[in-house]
C-alpha positions in Angstrom: -0.1 0.0 0.0 1.1 3.6 -0.7 -0.2 6.9 0.8 -0.2 9.8 -1.5 -0.6 13.3 0.0 -1.4 16.2 -1.5 -0.6 19.7 0.6 -3.0 22.4 0.6 -5.1 24.5 3.2 -8.5 23.6 3.9 -12.1 25.6 2.9 -13.2 27.0 -0.3 -11.7 30.3 -0.1 -8.0 28.6 -0.5 -9.5 26.1 -3.5 -7.7 27.8 -6.4 -4.6 29.1 -4.3 -1.0 28.1 -5.7 -0.3 26.6 -2.4 -3.4 24.1 -3.1 -1.9 22.3 -6.1 -1.0 19.3 -4.3 -5.0 19.2 -3.1 -5.9 19.6 -7.0 -3.6 17.0 -8.2 -5.2 14.1 -5.6 -8.4 15.7 -6.6 -7.9 14.4 -10.6 -6.1 11.5 -9.6 -9.0 10.2 -7.6 -11.5 11.4 -10.3 -9.7 9.8 -13.1 -8.8 6.3 -11.5 -12.4 5.8 -9.9 -11.3 6.1 -6.3 -14.2 5.7 -3.6 -16.0 8.3 -1.5 -13.9 10.9 0.5 -14.0 9.8 4.1 -12.9 12.1 7.2 -9.7 10.3 8.8 -6.7 11.0 10.1 -7.3 14.7 10.8 -7.9 14.9 6.9 -10.0 13.7 3.9 -9.1 10.0 2.4 -10.0 8.6 -0.5 -8.9 4.6 -0.9 -8.4 2.8 -4.5 -6.0 1.2 -7.1 -3.7 2.5 -9.5 -2.7 -0.5 -11.4 -2.4 -3.6 -9.2 -1.4 -1.3 -6.2 -3.7 -0.2 -3.3 -3.4 3.9 -2.8 -4.8 6.1 0.2 -5.4 9.6 -1.1 -4.8 11.7 2.0 -5.3 15.7 2.0 -4.7 16.8 5.2 -7.3 19.1 6.9 -5.0 20.8 9.5 -3.8 23.6 7.2 -0.2 23.4 5.7 1.8 24.1 8.6 0.8 21.3 10.5 0.4 18.7 7.5 2.9 16.3 9.3 0.6 15.7 11.9 -2.3 14.2 9.6 0.7 12.2 7.7 2.3 10.7 10.6 -0.9 9.4 12.0 -1.8 7.9 8.8 1.6 6.4 8.6 1.6 4.9 11.6 -2.0 3.5 11.5 -0.9 1.3 8.4 2.5 1.0 10.1 4.5 2.5 6.8 8.0 3.0 6.2 8.8 6.5 4.2 9.3 4.8 1.2 5.4 4.0 0.7 4.9 7.8 1.1 4.4 10.2 -1.9 3.7 14.0 -1.4 2.1 16.7 -3.9 3.2 19.8 -3.7 3.6 23.5 -5.0 7.3 24.2 -6.0 8.4 28.1 -6.1 12.0 26.7 -7.9 10.2 25.3 -10.9 9.1 27.0 -13.6 4.7 26.9 -13.9 3.7 23.7 -14.7 6.8 21.9 -14.6 6.7 18.8 -12.9 9.6 16.9 -11.0 10.3 13.9 -8.8 12.7 13.5 -5.9 13.7 11.7 -3.2 14.1 13.3 -0.2 16.2 16.6 0.0 15.6 19.9 1.1 12.7 21.8 2.0 13.1 24.6 0.2 10.9 27.1 2.9 8.0 24.8 2.3 6.1 24.7 5.8 4.1 21.7 4.6 7.7 19.9 3.9 9.1 21.1 7.0 5.7 19.5 9.0 6.1 16.2 7.4 10.1 16.2 8.3 9.6 17.1 11.4 7.1 14.2 12.1 8.7 11.6 9.8 12.1 12.8 8.7 13.2 13.7 5.2 13.2 10.7 3.2 10.1 10.9 1.6 9.3 10.8 -2.1 8.2 14.2 -3.5 6.4 15.1 -6.9 7.3 18.9 -7.1 4.5 20.8 -9.2 6.0 24.3 -10.6 4.3 27.5 -10.1 7.4 29.7 -10.9 8.4 32.5 -8.3 7.0 36.0 -8.6 10.5 38.1 -8.9 11.0 38.8 -5.3 10.9 37.4 -2.1 8.4 40.1 -0.6 5.8 39.0 -3.0 6.2 35.2 -2.7 3.1 35.2 0.5 0.8 37.0 -1.4 1.8 34.8 -4.8 1.7 31.6 -3.5 -2.0 32.6 -1.5 -3.2 33.6 -4.7 -5.5 32.2 -7.1 -4.3 31.0 -10.7 -5.1 33.6 -13.0 -7.5 32.8 -15.6 -4.9 32.7 -18.2 -3.4 29.8 -16.3 -6.5 27.5 -16.3 -5.6 25.6 -19.4 -2.1 25.0 -18.7 -3.2 23.6 -15.1 -5.8 21.4 -16.5 -2.8 20.3 -19.0 -0.6 19.7 -16.0 -3.0 17.8 -13.6 -4.7 15.7 -16.7 -1.0 14.6 -17.7 -0.5 13.7 -14.2 -3.4 11.3 -13.3 -2.9 9.8 -16.6 0.6 9.2 -15.8 -0.1 8.2 -12.2 0.7 4.3 -12.5 4.2 5.0 -13.2 4.2 6.3 -9.7 2.7 3.5 -8.4 5.8 1.6 -9.9 8.5 3.8 -8.7 9.5 4.9 -12.3 10.0 8.3 -11.4 12.0 9.1 -14.7 8.9 7.6 -16.9 6.3 9.6 -15.0 8.2 12.9 -15.6 9.0 12.1 -19.2 5.5 11.2 -19.9 4.1 13.8 -18.3 6.3 16.3 -20.3 4.8 14.3 -23.4 1.6 15.3 -22.8 2.0 18.7 -21.9 3.9 19.4 -25.1 1.0 17.6 -27.3 
């Protein structure tokens, strides 16, 4: 079994924020792969399903971004899973908008959701980094990250999320290189 966590903030006012793109990715994966209904569990919302032959639990922490680790660690302990079973989908300032990169472990790049998970579980989990780009100056980061995607970005956002959902099976099979390659190919079509 794997746990895939999307990072974001709960509530409708945050739904279209760049910081919530992790939640958006899980919603698309759940829809494309016919996951079960949303349940309240582990201080968040979960959906269970299968991608290929693998059972996957999608988890969206309801703890707000800065406390995501509480929810994720509770789910990991409940299922007695090691960190190699965890994948975290999150926004990434240091990637161009709509670029998708996967990496194992690494730094936190100032991301409070990642910092919280690291505090509770350690740094050695897989991350699916969803590029949102940088606003240009550090003083503008907060309002940019907690701002909605612009209308002009909606098509590119939908393309990225659809590509992630369509190629999710490669993540289940731990073929990160193929996942990144096929997502990029779909986005260029």
